[in-house]
FIKELO-102944 format. One record per residue (C-alpha): residue number from 1; z, x, y. Coordinates in Angstrom, 2 decimals, padded with zeros to 5 digits, m for minus. Each point is the difference from the previous one (the first is absolute). Layout:
BEGIN
+-----+---------+---------+---------+
| num |      c3 |      c1 |      c2 |
+-----+---------+---------+---------+
| NUM |       Z |       X |       Y |
...
+-----+---------+---------+---------+
END
This chain:
BEGIN
+-----+---------+---------+---------+
| num |      c3 |      c1 |      c2 |
+-----+---------+---------+---------+
|   1 |  036.58 |  115.52 | m209.54 |
|   2 | m001.16 | m003.44 |  001.14 |
|   3 |  002.87 | m000.40 |  002.49 |
|   4 | m001.42 |  002.85 |  002.09 |
|   5 | m001.99 | m001.05 |  003.08 |
|   6 | m003.76 |  000.46 | m000.21 |
|   7 | m001.62 |  002.14 |  002.71 |
|   8 | m003.74 |  000.33 |  000.52 |
|   9 | m001.04 |  003.46 |  001.25 |
|  10 | m003.54 |  000.35 |  001.37 |
|  11 | m001.66 |  003.37 |  000.74 |
|  12 | m003.40 |  001.49 | m000.78 |
|  13 |  001.61 |  003.37 | m000.87 |
|  14 |  001.42 |  000.12 | m003.53 |
|  15 |  002.46 |  002.72 |  001.02 |
|  16 |  001.55 | m002.23 |  002.66 |
|  17 |  000.42 | m002.83 | m002.49 |
|  18 |  001.58 |  002.38 | m002.47 |
|  19 |  002.45 |  001.21 |  002.65 |
|  20 |  001.05 | m003.57 |  000.89 |
|  21 |  000.48 | m000.72 | m003.68 |
|  22 |  002.28 |  003.04 | m000.30 |
|  23 |  002.02 | m001.03 |  003.07 |
|  24 |  000.43 | m003.68 | m000.90 |
|  25 | m000.64 | m000.25 | m003.73 |
|  26 |  003.64 |  000.26 | m001.07 |
|  27 |  001.05 | m003.03 |  002.06 |
|  28 | m003.13 | m002.18 |  000.14 |
|  29 | m003.05 | m000.94 | m002.01 |
|  30 | m003.08 |  001.54 |  001.60 |
|  31 | m003.42 | m001.63 | m000.05 |
|  32 | m002.77 |  002.36 |  001.18 |
|  33 | m003.36 | m000.68 |  001.67 |
|  34 | m002.57 |  002.50 |  001.32 |
|  35 | m001.96 | m002.30 |  002.32 |
|  36 |  000.47 | m002.98 |  002.29 |
|  37 | m001.96 | m002.50 | m002.06 |
|  38 |  002.07 |  000.72 | m003.12 |
|  39 |  003.19 | m000.20 |  002.08 |
|  40 | m000.87 | m003.53 |  001.13 |
|  41 | m000.62 | m001.14 | m003.56 |
|  42 |  003.24 |  001.52 | m001.31 |
|  43 |  002.02 | m001.39 |  002.90 |
|  44 | m001.16 | m003.51 | m000.80 |
|  45 |  000.34 |  000.34 | m003.78 |
|  46 |  003.30 |  001.86 | m000.22 |
|  47 |  001.77 | m001.05 |  003.25 |
|  48 |  001.86 |  003.28 |  000.59 |
|  49 |  003.20 |  000.00 |  002.03 |
|  50 | m001.41 |  002.68 |  002.35 |
|  51 | m003.29 |  001.80 |  000.68 |
|  52 | m000.32 |  003.66 |  001.02 |
|  53 | m003.45 |  000.29 |  001.54 |
|  54 | m002.11 |  002.95 |  001.08 |
|  55 | m002.09 | m000.49 |  003.14 |
|  56 | m003.07 |  002.21 | m000.46 |
|  57 | m001.82 | m000.88 | m003.21 |
|  58 | m003.68 | m000.26 | m000.95 |
|  59 | m001.36 | m003.53 |  000.29 |
|  60 |  002.71 | m002.44 |  001.04 |
|  61 |  002.52 |  001.86 |  002.17 |
|  62 |  003.72 | m000.64 |  000.13 |
|  63 |  000.00 | m001.98 |  003.24 |
|  64 | m002.61 | m002.40 | m001.37 |
|  65 |  001.88 | m000.34 | m003.28 |
|  66 |  003.17 | m000.87 |  001.90 |
|  67 | m001.78 | m002.57 |  002.16 |
|  68 | m001.49 | m001.68 | m003.07 |
|  69 |  003.35 | m000.06 | m001.80 |
|  70 |  001.68 | m001.60 |  003.01 |
|  71 | m002.80 | m002.55 |  000.35 |
|  72 |  000.44 | m001.10 | m003.62 |
|  73 |  002.92 | m002.47 | m000.39 |
|  74 |  000.61 |  001.31 | m003.51 |
|  75 |  000.65 |  003.57 |  001.18 |
|  76 |  000.97 | m000.45 |  003.66 |
|  77 |  003.70 |  000.34 | m000.73 |
|  78 | m000.23 |  003.36 | m001.79 |
|  79 |  001.28 |  002.78 |  002.30 |
|  80 | m002.49 |  002.82 |  000.60 |
|  81 |  001.00 |  003.56 |  000.91 |
|  82 | m002.77 |  002.34 |  001.10 |
|  83 |  000.23 |  003.51 | m001.46 |
|  84 | m002.44 |  002.16 |  001.94 |
|  85 | m000.68 |  003.24 |  001.82 |
|  86 | m001.13 | m002.05 |  003.03 |
|  87 |  003.31 | m000.13 |  001.80 |
|  88 | m000.88 | m000.22 |  003.70 |
|  89 |  001.66 | m002.79 |  001.97 |
|  90 | m003.35 | m001.77 |  000.34 |
|  91 | m000.46 |  000.11 | m003.78 |
|  92 |  003.48 | m001.39 | m000.58 |
|  93 | m000.57 | m002.81 |  002.49 |
|  94 | m003.25 | m000.88 | m001.74 |
|  95 |  001.80 | m000.05 | m003.35 |
|  96 |  002.77 | m002.28 |  001.26 |
|  97 | m002.65 | m002.19 |  001.60 |
|  98 | m001.57 | m000.48 | m003.44 |
|  99 |  003.31 | m001.30 | m001.31 |
| 100 |  001.63 |  003.09 | m001.52 |
| 101 |  003.79 |  000.29 |  000.09 |
| 102 |  000.26 |  003.79 |  000.11 |
| 103 | m001.86 |  003.29 |  000.26 |
| 104 |  000.70 |  003.16 | m002.07 |
| 105 | m001.72 |  003.23 |  000.99 |
| 106 | m001.58 |  002.45 | m002.44 |
| 107 |  000.98 |  002.42 | m001.38 |
| 108 |  002.69 | m002.35 | m001.21 |
| 109 |  003.69 |  000.83 | m000.26 |
| 110 |  001.46 | m001.40 | m003.26 |
| 111 |  003.35 | m001.04 |  001.60 |
| 112 | m001.84 | m001.80 |  002.83 |
| 113 | m002.32 | m001.83 | m002.41 |
| 114 |  002.97 | m001.06 | m002.15 |
| 115 |  002.02 | m001.15 |  003.01 |
| 116 | m002.83 | m001.98 |  001.60 |
| 117 | m000.93 | m001.71 | m003.25 |
| 118 |  003.64 | m000.85 | m000.71 |
| 119 |  000.49 | m001.41 |  003.51 |
| 120 | m003.04 | m002.25 | m000.05 |
| 121 |  000.71 | m001.31 | m003.49 |
| 122 |  003.53 | m000.83 |  001.19 |
| 123 | m001.49 | m001.95 |  002.91 |
| 124 | m002.21 | m001.91 | m002.44 |
| 125 |  003.07 | m000.85 | m002.06 |
| 126 |  001.88 | m001.23 |  003.07 |
| 127 | m002.96 | m002.20 |  000.95 |
| 128 | m000.12 | m001.43 | m003.53 |
| 129 |  003.72 | m000.80 |  000.15 |
| 130 | m000.34 | m001.67 |  003.40 |
| 131 | m002.93 | m002.07 | m001.26 |
| 132 |  001.96 | m001.05 | m003.10 |
| 133 |  003.07 | m000.85 |  002.07 |
| 134 | m002.06 | m002.11 |  002.37 |
| 135 | m001.56 | m001.85 | m002.95 |
| 136 |  003.47 | m000.76 | m001.39 |
| 137 |  001.18 | m001.28 |  003.39 |
| 138 | m003.04 | m002.26 |  000.30 |
| 139 |  000.47 | m001.39 | m003.50 |
| 140 |  003.67 | m000.76 |  000.63 |
| 141 | m001.08 | m001.90 |  003.09 |
| 142 | m002.48 | m001.93 | m002.11 |
| 143 |  002.75 | m000.81 | m002.53 |
| 144 |  001.99 | m001.68 |  002.79 |
| 145 | m003.04 | m002.12 |  000.91 |
| 146 | m000.16 | m001.39 | m003.54 |
| 147 |  003.52 | m001.31 |  000.45 |
| 148 | m000.66 | m001.76 |  003.29 |
| 149 | m002.46 | m002.49 |  001.47 |
| 150 | m001.52 |  002.51 |  002.38 |
| 151 | m003.42 |  001.55 | m000.49 |
| 152 | m001.11 |  003.60 | m000.33 |
| 153 | m001.77 | m000.41 |  003.32 |
| 154 |  003.36 | m000.60 |  001.69 |
| 155 |  001.35 |  003.46 | m000.78 |
| 156 | m003.31 |  001.63 |  000.96 |
| 157 | m000.09 | m001.78 |  003.35 |
| 158 |  003.63 |  000.54 |  000.91 |
| 159 | m000.23 |  003.67 | m001.00 |
| 160 | m002.95 |  000.52 |  002.33 |
| 161 |  001.77 | m001.91 |  002.78 |
| 162 |  002.99 |  002.28 | m000.50 |
| 163 | m002.16 |  003.12 |  000.24 |
| 164 | m001.60 | m001.21 |  003.24 |
| 165 |  003.40 | m000.75 |  001.50 |
| 166 |  001.45 |  003.32 | m001.14 |
| 167 | m002.75 |  001.91 |  001.80 |
| 168 |  000.44 | m002.13 |  003.12 |
| 169 |  003.73 |  000.77 | m000.09 |
| 170 | m000.72 |  003.72 |  000.05 |
| 171 |  000.64 |  000.85 | m003.64 |
| 172 | m002.09 |  002.83 | m001.41 |
| 173 | m003.20 | m000.72 | m001.90 |
| 174 |  001.61 |  001.47 | m003.13 |
| 175 |  003.01 | m002.33 |  000.21 |
| 176 | m002.24 | m002.98 |  000.82 |
| 177 | m002.03 |  000.72 | m003.14 |
| 178 |  003.19 |  000.27 | m002.08 |
| 179 |  001.07 | m003.35 |  001.44 |
| 180 | m003.35 | m001.51 | m000.99 |
| 181 |  000.67 |  001.01 | m003.61 |
| 182 |  003.74 | m000.75 | m000.05 |
| 183 | m000.10 | m003.43 |  001.68 |
| 184 | m001.30 | m001.87 | m003.10 |
| 185 |  003.33 |  000.84 | m001.63 |
| 186 |  002.06 | m002.03 |  002.50 |
| 187 |  000.60 | m002.93 | m002.37 |
| 188 |  000.10 |  001.86 | m003.33 |
| 189 |  003.58 | m001.23 | m000.44 |
| 190 | m001.31 | m003.51 | m000.63 |
| 191 | m000.64 |  001.23 | m003.53 |
| 192 |  003.75 | m000.45 | m000.51 |
| 193 |  000.29 | m003.55 |  001.40 |
| 194 |  000.15 | m002.85 | m002.59 |
| 195 | m003.04 | m002.27 | m000.17 |
| 196 |  001.98 | m003.15 |  000.83 |
| 197 |  000.84 |  001.55 |  003.36 |
| 198 | m003.10 |  002.05 |  000.77 |
| 199 | m002.47 | m002.72 | m000.98 |
| 200 |  001.95 | m003.04 |  001.19 |
| 201 | m002.46 | m002.20 |  001.97 |
| 202 |  002.63 | m001.50 |  002.29 |
| 203 |  002.63 |  001.38 |  002.35 |
| 204 |  002.63 |  002.29 | m001.53 |
| 205 |  003.63 | m001.08 |  000.09 |
| 206 |  002.72 |  002.39 |  001.19 |
| 207 |  000.65 |  001.47 | m003.46 |
| 208 | m003.70 |  000.45 | m000.71 |
| 209 | m000.56 |  001.60 |  003.41 |
| 210 |  002.77 |  002.49 | m000.72 |
| 211 | m001.78 |  000.90 | m003.25 |
| 212 | m003.35 |  000.34 |  001.78 |
| 213 |  001.50 |  002.34 |  002.57 |
| 214 |  000.89 |  002.44 | m002.77 |
| 215 | m003.66 |  001.00 | m000.31 |
| 216 |  000.35 |  002.53 |  002.82 |
| 217 |  002.77 |  001.92 | m001.76 |
| 218 | m001.69 | m000.42 | m003.39 |
| 219 | m003.20 |  001.48 |  001.43 |
| 220 |  001.89 |  002.99 |  001.37 |
| 221 |  001.69 |  000.45 | m003.37 |
| 222 | m003.36 | m000.09 | m001.82 |
| 223 | m001.49 |  002.61 |  002.32 |
| 224 |  003.09 |  002.21 |  000.23 |
| 225 |  000.63 |  002.69 |  002.58 |
| 226 | m002.83 |  002.25 | m001.14 |
| 227 | m000.74 |  003.32 |  001.70 |
| 228 | m003.66 | m000.97 |  000.47 |
| 229 | m000.81 | m000.93 |  003.59 |
| 230 | m001.97 | m003.09 | m000.98 |
| 231 |  002.59 | m001.31 | m002.44 |
| 232 |  002.82 |  000.69 |  002.47 |
| 233 | m001.94 | m002.07 |  002.50 |
| 234 | m000.62 | m002.78 | m002.53 |
| 235 |  003.74 |  000.00 | m000.81 |
| 236 |  000.98 | m000.45 |  003.66 |
| 237 | m002.59 | m002.72 |  000.55 |
| 238 |  001.04 | m001.94 | m003.11 |
| 239 |  003.66 |  000.18 |  001.02 |
| 240 | m000.36 | m000.72 |  003.73 |
| 241 | m003.08 | m002.16 |  000.62 |
| 242 |  002.16 | m003.15 |  000.20 |
| 243 |  002.45 |  001.50 |  002.46 |
| 244 | m000.32 | m001.55 |  003.48 |
| 245 |  000.06 |  001.71 |  003.36 |
| 246 |  003.01 | m002.06 |  001.14 |
| 247 |  002.02 |  000.89 | m003.11 |
| 248 | m000.24 | m003.41 | m001.69 |
| 249 | m002.19 |  001.16 | m002.91 |
| 250 |  000.80 |  001.19 | m003.52 |
| 251 |  001.13 |  001.75 | m002.15 |
| 252 |  002.13 |  002.20 |  002.31 |
| 253 | m000.15 | m001.70 |  003.38 |
| 254 | m001.56 |  003.01 |  001.73 |
| 255 | m001.07 | m000.38 |  003.63 |
| 256 | m002.45 |  001.59 |  002.42 |
| 257 | m000.89 |  003.60 | m000.74 |
| 258 |  002.44 |  000.09 | m002.91 |
| 259 | m002.93 | m001.56 | m001.86 |
| 260 | m002.64 |  002.51 | m001.06 |
| 261 | m003.00 | m000.25 |  002.33 |
| 262 | m002.39 | m000.41 | m002.93 |
| 263 |  002.07 | m002.93 | m001.30 |
| 264 | m000.10 | m001.52 |  003.51 |
| 265 | m003.79 |  000.42 | m000.03 |
| 266 | m000.37 | m001.55 | m003.45 |
| 267 |  002.17 | m002.97 |  001.04 |
| 268 | m002.52 | m000.93 |  002.69 |
| 269 | m003.07 |  000.66 | m002.15 |
| 270 |  001.44 | m001.97 | m002.94 |
| 271 |  001.04 | m003.06 |  002.03 |
| 272 | m003.25 | m000.05 |  001.98 |
| 273 | m002.08 | m000.05 | m003.16 |
| 274 |  002.22 | m002.59 | m001.68 |
| 275 | m000.29 | m002.33 |  002.99 |
| 276 | m003.77 |  000.40 |  000.42 |
| 277 | m000.74 | m000.41 | m003.74 |
| 278 | m000.36 | m003.03 | m002.20 |
| 279 |  002.58 | m000.48 | m002.76 |
| 280 |  000.41 | m002.72 | m002.66 |
| 281 |  002.87 | m001.40 |  002.07 |
| 282 | m001.46 |  000.39 |  003.54 |
| 283 | m003.11 |  000.14 |  002.13 |
| 284 | m000.63 |  003.05 |  002.21 |
| 285 |  001.45 | m000.22 |  003.49 |
| 286 | m002.43 |  000.09 |  002.94 |
| 287 | m000.06 |  003.43 |  001.63 |
| 288 |  001.41 | m001.22 |  003.32 |
| 289 |  002.98 | m001.49 | m001.84 |
| 290 |  000.59 |  003.27 | m001.85 |
| 291 | m000.11 |  001.91 |  003.29 |
| 292 |  002.55 | m002.41 |  001.50 |
| 293 |  002.26 |  000.61 | m003.00 |
| 294 | m000.24 |  003.80 |  000.28 |
| 295 |  000.76 | m000.16 |  003.72 |
| 296 |  002.95 | m002.34 | m000.60 |
| 297 |  001.39 |  002.41 | m002.60 |
| 298 | m000.17 |  003.10 |  002.26 |
| 299 |  003.45 |  001.59 | m000.12 |
| 300 |  001.17 | m002.51 | m002.62 |
| 301 | m001.89 |  000.48 | m003.24 |
| 302 | m002.35 |  002.70 |  001.24 |
| 303 |  000.07 |  003.21 |  002.01 |
| 304 | m001.24 | m001.20 |  003.45 |
| 305 | m001.99 |  003.16 |  000.73 |
| 306 | m001.77 | m000.22 | m003.35 |
| 307 | m000.83 | m003.67 |  000.59 |
| 308 | m001.66 |  000.91 |  003.31 |
| 309 | m002.01 |  002.76 | m001.65 |
| 310 | m001.03 | m002.31 | m002.85 |
| 311 | m001.23 | m002.68 |  002.39 |
| 312 | m002.13 |  002.62 |  001.75 |
| 313 | m001.51 |  000.85 | m003.41 |
| 314 | m001.10 | m003.56 | m000.83 |
| 315 | m003.76 |  000.75 |  000.24 |
| 316 |  000.38 |  002.79 | m002.60 |
| 317 |  002.37 | m002.16 | m002.04 |
| 318 | m002.58 | m002.79 | m000.06 |
| 319 | m002.62 |  002.41 | m001.38 |
| 320 |  002.35 |  000.85 | m002.88 |
| 321 |  000.72 | m003.69 | m000.58 |
| 322 | m003.70 | m000.83 | m000.22 |
| 323 | m000.81 |  002.94 | m002.25 |
| 324 |  002.74 | m000.78 | m002.56 |
| 325 | m000.12 | m003.77 | m000.14 |
| 326 |  001.54 | m001.86 | m002.92 |
| 327 | m002.59 | m000.89 | m002.63 |
| 328 |  001.48 | m003.31 | m001.14 |
+-----+---------+---------+---------+
END
């Protein structure tokens, strides 16, 4: 019984509540309220997965109830479906403006009620899975930081730089946001590099450098070729962010547009932040020196078009740098 989703149904007519219970009771647990004030209390106490809400009720009407639920951080995420005889376009627009996700007209059709409820609960589940997946990605990125001498601020800054550059390069807002969340995974493969190599204070010899270079392939292996858009993106970035535009990078010696554009973007964002940041083994480079380096590496290490776009973004980049400064 307890694995059934809880739905709060709100209507001042007992017969309407009874009908909803008959339609949905076999598949869900129904919580019933006959007025808006009681609905607010139950929503906060019981945190239902979905609320079916009448509009016209004595006292606190449905639109006001919905507005209050959406204004309360504790209940703002609960989807609200209006179930009402007020089904004009203007009424529906008002309902959606209050924050509702759907509108069901009375007299209700049982198949329609069941289908709408099922659809919106599925959307809630998808959102929960996406949120959980994002949290896992972020925590894996944090695990890599514990193995290196970089700070958490580094991955935040370079991820925001990458998002800015992605938008400037014409990528969609959706893909730019996915890049923001996937970019912290670029060095997750360092988890698999031995301490004597990863944490060596001096310059790596040829054998040690060969071991260090494995982190790109290790990162891709950790992430796997998942069907999720964000994890696919994180996989490509981990594998290709050390490839160079002229083909001299690793692990596969890709060149030019053979390298995923998001990996090309992350390469610039990552190097820029590394050069402008303080590390135990180096002082930050002056900005003019960093700019000279980026320009010198156009067409060599970096995509020349992306370098030009990044240099145009330096005022916005500086705002990110100031906001997420290292705390040490």
